[in-house]
C-alpha positions in Angstrom: 20.9 31.8 -55.1 24.0 29.8 -53.2 24.5 32.6 -50.8 21.0 32.2 -49.6 21.0 28.6 -49.2 24.1 28.6 -47.3 22.9 31.3 -45.1 19.7 29.8 -44.7 21.6 26.8 -43.7 23.9 28.5 -41.3 21.1 30.3 -39.7 19.1 27.0 -39.1 22.0 25.3 -37.8 22.5 27.7 -35.3 19.0 28.0 -34.0 19.9 24.2 -33.5 22.3 24.6 -31.6 20.7 27.4 -29.8 17.7 25.6 -28.8 16.8 23.9 -25.5 15.3 20.8 -27.5 19.2 19.9 -28.4 19.8 19.2 -24.8 19.0 15.6 -23.4 15.7 14.8 -21.9 15.6 14.9 -18.3 14.5 11.3 -16.6 12.9 11.0 -13.1 14.5 9.5 -9.9 13.6 5.6 -10.0 10.4 5.3 -8.1 11.1 3.9 -4.4 7.9 1.3 -4.9 8.5 0.0 -8.5 6.1 -1.6 -10.2 6.0 -5.2 -10.5 3.7 -7.8 -12.1 2.5 -11.5 -11.5 0.7 -13.9 -13.7 -0.4 -17.4 -14.1 1.0 -19.5 -15.3 4.1 -17.4 -15.1 6.3 -19.3 -18.2 6.7 -16.9 -20.5 6.3 -18.9 -23.3 2.9 -20.0 -22.5 0.4 -17.3 -23.6 -2.5 -19.1 -22.5 -2.7 -16.7 -19.3 -5.6 -17.5 -16.8 -4.2 -14.2 -14.3 -2.3 -10.9 -14.1 -1.7 -8.7 -11.6 -0.1 -4.9 -11.7 1.2 -3.5 -8.5 3.5 -1.6 -7.2 6.3 -2.6 -4.5 6.1 -0.5 -1.3 9.1 -1.3 0.9 8.9 -1.9 4.9 12.7 -0.1 5.5 12.3 -0.7 9.0 8.6 0.4 9.6 5.5 -1.7 10.5 3.0 -2.7 7.5 0.1 -0.9 10.1 2.2 2.3 9.0 1.7 1.5 5.4 -1.6 -0.4 5.5 -3.3 0.2 8.8 -5.5 -2.4 10.0 -9.1 -2.2 9.3 -8.9 0.7 6.8 -9.1 0.2 2.7 -5.6 -0.1 1.2 -5.0 0.0 -2.6 -2.7 -3.3 -2.1 0.3 -1.5 -2.9 1.9 1.8 -3.6 1.1 4.3 -6.3 -1.7 3.0 -7.9 -4.2 0.7 -6.8 -3.2 -2.7 -7.8 -5.0 -4.0 -11.2 -6.2 -7.8 -11.5 -6.6 -8.9 -15.0 -8.4 -12.3 -15.7 -8.2 -13.7 -19.0 -11.1 -16.4 -18.5 -14.2 -16.1 -16.2 -13.4 -16.6 -12.2 -15.0 -17.4 -9.4 -13.9 -15.3 -6.0 -15.8 -17.5 -3.3 -19.6 -18.0 -5.0 -19.0 -14.6 -6.6 -18.7 -15.4 -10.5 -16.1 -12.6 -11.7 -16.4 -12.0 -15.4 -13.0 -12.0 -17.7 -11.5 -8.3 -17.6 -9.8 -5.6 -16.1 -10.7 -5.0 -11.9 -9.0 -3.3 -9.0 -7.9 -5.2 -5.7 -8.3 -3.9 -2.8 -8.2 -5.3 0.8 -9.2 -4.5 4.1 -5.7 -5.8 6.1 -6.2 -7.0 9.6 -4.6 -9.1 12.4 -6.3 -12.6 11.6 -7.6 -12.1 8.5 -7.6 -9.8 5.4 -10.8 -9.1 3.4 -10.0 -8.8 -0.3 -11.9 -6.9 -3.0 -12.4 -7.0 -6.2 -13.7 -3.5 -7.7 -14.8 -2.9 -11.4 -12.8 0.9 -11.2 -10.2 1.1 -13.0 -6.5 3.7 -13.3 -7.0 4.6 -9.8 -4.5 6.1 -7.8 -4.5 5.2 -4.6 -7.6 4.4 -2.5 -8.8 8.0 -2.0 -12.0 7.6 -4.5 -12.6 4.0 -3.9 -16.2 3.6 -4.1 -17.8 0.5 -2.4 -20.5 0.5 -4.7 -18.6 -0.5 -7.4 -17.1 -3.7 -5.5 -17.8 -7.2 -7.4 -17.2 -9.5 -4.5 -15.8 -9.6 -0.8 -14.0 -12.2 0.6 -12.1 -12.6 4.2 -8.8 -14.9 4.4 -6.9 -15.8 7.3 -3.2 -14.2 7.6 -0.6 -17.3 8.2 2.9 -16.6 9.1 5.4 -16.9 6.9 9.3 -18.2 8.2 11.3 -14.9 6.6 10.4 -11.7 6.7 10.3 -9.5 3.0 11.2 -6.2 3.1 9.0 -5.4 0.1 5.4 -6.8 -0.9 5.5 -9.5 -3.1 2.8 -11.2 -5.3 3.0 -14.6 -7.1 0.1 -16.7 -8.5 0.3 -20.7 -8.1 -1.7 -23.3 -9.2 -4.4 -24.6 -7.6 -7.2 -27.4 -8.1 -9.4 -25.9 -9.7 -8.0 -22.8 -10.4 -5.1 -20.3 -8.9 -3.8 -18.7 -5.7 -2.5 -15.5 -5.5 -0.3 -15.4 -2.8 0.8 -12.2 -1.0 3.4 -12.0 1.1 5.1 -8.8 3.5 6.8 -8.6 6.4 5.9 -12.3 7.9 2.8 -11.6 6.7 1.6 -14.3 4.3 -2.3 -14.3 2.5 -3.6 -16.7 0.1 -6.7 -16.1 -2.0 -8.0 -18.4 -4.1 -9.8 -17.9 -7.3 -11.5 -20.8 -8.9 -12.7 -21.6 -12.8 
């Protein structure tokens, strides 16, 4: 009995040593457009959130915005997956009510204004399967110019009189999207 237990233990140890599963897992390289999030309020101690956006941050690296997000064409508002925006309370974009929930944020860039689109599709990669029939609302907002250039697309929420503003910046382009209660 001792002999068979010793033999079984030895065989098991040998199999484990020779198994591919023993080797460390291989992880992919870091994403060139890392995932980021912005929320309001942005204080982590305040759990009573109004809105959150999850997006990937494409970087210009010497390129023009129009190369990565062409004017007049639907854009996923970031890189990789389309930007996902969550409203924790009912909100309005323009005159359209957006019920609390998770949506996709698309944009159509332009020189003087951008079209902001809230779409009910979720878990979308890129804008390849964009379907305008699933739009909740669209609004155009003016483009303004910032003082400093941002290499990576950046987003932040700020407080407004009756809601929040999603501020987007990339290069010197600035967009302010007002969401009201």
